[in-house]
N, C-alpha and C positions, 0 to 999 in steps of 0.2 A: 166344728169340727176337732175332734182331737189328735194327736199325731197318738203314733203306733210306739212303743218304745221296748224295750226288751225285755221280758219277763211276762208281760203280757199274756192275757190270757184271749184266746181266739174257738173260733172250733174250722173243725179242719178235716178229711177225708184219713182214718187214719192206715197203712197199706200193709201193717201187720194187723191190728182188728177186725181190718178190712169193714167198719161203720165209723160213721163220724163222730170227735168225742171233742173232749177239751183238749188244749193244745197249749203247748208255753212258745212264745216266743225269741230262736234260738241265737237269729241272725238278721240281721237287716240290710237292704237293699235299696238305697234313696227313697227311705219311708216307707219304704214296702217289706210285708217280709219274706223272708226268702227263708229262711229253715225254722219248722216246725220242732215239739218235742212231744208225744203224745203224754198224756196223764195217768193215759192209763197203765202204758208199757213201757212207755220210757222210750220210744223209740224215735231215730231223729229223721226225719226227711224236709224233701222240700215240700213246699207251702203250696198247698195244690188249688183252693178259692171254691173250699171244699165242695169240689166237685171230684164223683168217685168214678175211675176208667170206667168202659165199655165193660161190660157184660159178653162170654162170651160167645153168643147167641148173638149180639146186637156184632161183634165184631164177625161172626161168618154172614150174618145177611149184607154189614158193607160190600162185604170178599163176592158173594153172589153176584152184588150189583154190577160193582167194581168189572165182575168177570163180560158181563152179559153188557156193556157199556163199549168194553171191547172187543166184542165179537161184532159187534156191530158198525167199528170203523173200518174200513176197506187199510191194509195195512200200503204203506206210500212205499216206492221204488228207492232206495238206497243210494246220495250218489257217491262215486265212490270217491277214497282219500286221492291227494292230489298228487302222494307219489303211484297210486296203482292208475290213474290218470293217463301219467304221465307216460308207466310202461308199456300200458294201452295205444297209447300213441307209434311210442319208438317201433312195436310188435307190426303193426301196420301199418310203419313206411319199412320195416324190412322187408314183406312183403311184399308188395309194390313199388320198391324200388330197385 
């Protein structure tokens, strides 16, 4: 297995070009690429492991599914904060006492 070095070429998704292009390694962390520079537009960005961000349609589907799941979950009664619980106890003692 070969070791990645500064200046080595690799493919990655460029956020500025919005496509998979050749990149140069700009910085390394623990032997893995951390920052890369696009050879087409010369923009620096974090290494994305050749993964394009999800499209707006995919994000809309995820949001719709998330909202459907939330709608099916019954809301739980929140427990009062400790300060509120103590103040409620004091109120009931004053009324009863």
